[in-house]
C-alpha positions as CSV (number, residue, x, y, z in Angstrom):
1,E,0.0,0.0,0.0
2,V,2.9,2.4,0.6
3,W,4.5,2.0,-2.8
4,L,1.3,1.8,-4.9
5,N,-1.7,3.8,-4.0
6,Y,-3.8,6.8,-5.3
7,T,-1.1,9.3,-4.3
8,N,1.7,7.8,-6.4
9,D,0.1,5.4,-8.9
10,Y,0.6,7.9,-11.8
11,A,4.4,7.3,-11.6
12,H,4.3,3.6,-12.2
13,K,3.5,4.0,-15.9
14,Y,6.6,6.1,-16.4
15,L,8.8,3.9,-14.3
16,H,7.7,0.8,-16.2
17,D,8.2,2.6,-19.5
18,I,11.8,3.6,-18.8
19,G,12.6,0.1,-17.5
20,N,11.3,-1.4,-20.7
21,K,13.3,1.1,-22.8
22,M,16.4,0.2,-20.8
23,V,15.9,-3.4,-21.7
24,E,15.5,-2.3,-25.3
25,L,18.8,-0.4,-25.2
26,A,20.7,-3.3,-23.7
27,N,19.4,-5.6,-26.4
28,K,20.0,-3.1,-29.2
29,F,23.6,-2.3,-28.1
30,P,24.9,-5.5,-26.4
31,N,28.5,-5.1,-25.1
32,E,28.9,-1.7,-26.7
33,K,32.6,-0.9,-27.5
34,D,32.2,2.9,-28.2
35,K,33.3,4.5,-24.9
36,T,30.9,7.5,-25.1
37,K,27.9,5.4,-26.0
38,K,28.8,2.9,-23.2
39,K,29.0,5.7,-20.7
40,A,25.6,7.0,-21.9
41,L,24.1,3.5,-21.6
42,N,25.5,3.1,-18.1
43,Q,24.1,6.5,-17.2
44,C,20.7,5.4,-18.5
45,A,20.8,2.4,-16.3
46,R,21.7,4.6,-13.3
47,E,18.9,7.0,-14.1
48,V,16.4,4.1,-14.2
49,L,17.5,2.9,-10.8
50,L,17.4,6.4,-9.3
51,A,13.9,7.0,-10.7
52,Q,12.7,3.7,-9.4
53,S,14.0,4.3,-5.9
54,S,11.3,3.3,-3.5
55,D,12.1,6.3,-1.3
56,W,10.3,8.6,-3.7
57,L,7.0,6.7,-3.6
58,F,7.3,6.3,0.2
59,I,7.8,10.0,0.6
60,I,4.8,10.8,-1.6
61,T,2.6,8.4,0.4
62,N,3.7,9.8,3.7
63,G,3.1,13.4,2.6
64,T,6.6,14.6,3.5
65,M,8.6,16.6,0.9
66,V,6.2,15.5,-1.8
67,D,7.3,18.1,-4.3
68,Y,10.9,17.1,-3.9
69,A,10.1,13.4,-4.4
70,K,8.0,14.1,-7.5
71,K,10.8,16.3,-8.9
72,R,13.4,13.6,-8.4
73,I,11.2,11.1,-10.3
74,K,10.6,13.6,-13.0
75,D,14.3,14.6,-13.3
76,H,15.6,11.1,-13.5
77,I,12.9,10.1,-16.1
78,G,13.7,13.2,-18.1
79,R,17.5,12.6,-18.0
80,F,16.9,9.0,-19.0
81,T,14.6,10.0,-21.9
82,K,17.0,12.6,-23.2
83,L,19.9,10.2,-23.3
84,Y,17.7,7.4,-24.7
85,E,16.8,9.6,-27.6
86,Q,20.4,10.7,-28.1
87,I,21.6,7.1,-28.1
88,K,19.0,5.9,-30.6
89,A,19.8,8.9,-32.9
90,D,23.6,8.3,-32.4
91,K,24.0,11.9,-31.4
92,I,25.1,11.9,-27.8
93,D,25.6,15.3,-26.2
94,E,28.8,14.7,-24.3
95,E,28.5,17.9,-22.2
96,F,25.0,16.9,-21.1
97,L,26.3,13.4,-20.3
98,K,29.2,14.7,-18.3
99,S,27.0,17.1,-16.4
100,I,24.5,14.4,-15.3
101,M,27.2,11.9,-14.5
102,K,28.5,14.5,-12.0
103,L,25.1,14.9,-10.5
104,D,24.5,11.2,-10.1
105,K,27.8,9.6,-9.0
106,I,26.2,6.6,-7.4
107,F,26.8,3.0,-8.7
108,P,30.2,3.9,-10.3
109,D,30.6,0.3,-11.6
110,I,27.1,-0.1,-13.0
111,D,26.9,-2.1,-16.2
112,Y,23.9,-1.5,-18.4
113,M,24.0,-5.1,-19.5
114,I,22.2,-6.1,-16.3
115,Y,19.1,-5.2,-18.4
116,Y,20.0,-7.6,-21.2
């Protein structure tokens, strides 16, 4: 009831969507050799995990710092989506990638292939 209820159910559609898109990327680019693309793929995986953090849904349910939690979900989904589109178009904005990698330094050894 904490992680899925009327206060936060809207988010699940988007969280499932980016999870599915991450699986799509891992299958489209298995064991990528291009360093920039691999960094972008790993960052996408990081953004999925950060967006799906149970903390955000918990915070929304409990009514504490709701705007912050909603912003975090939106920000991570937005970053993922922008990178996803860049990867698919083969036009990665390296400055954007570097900037979000600085923001989200968690899971430094993440391998996007966990979604394969």
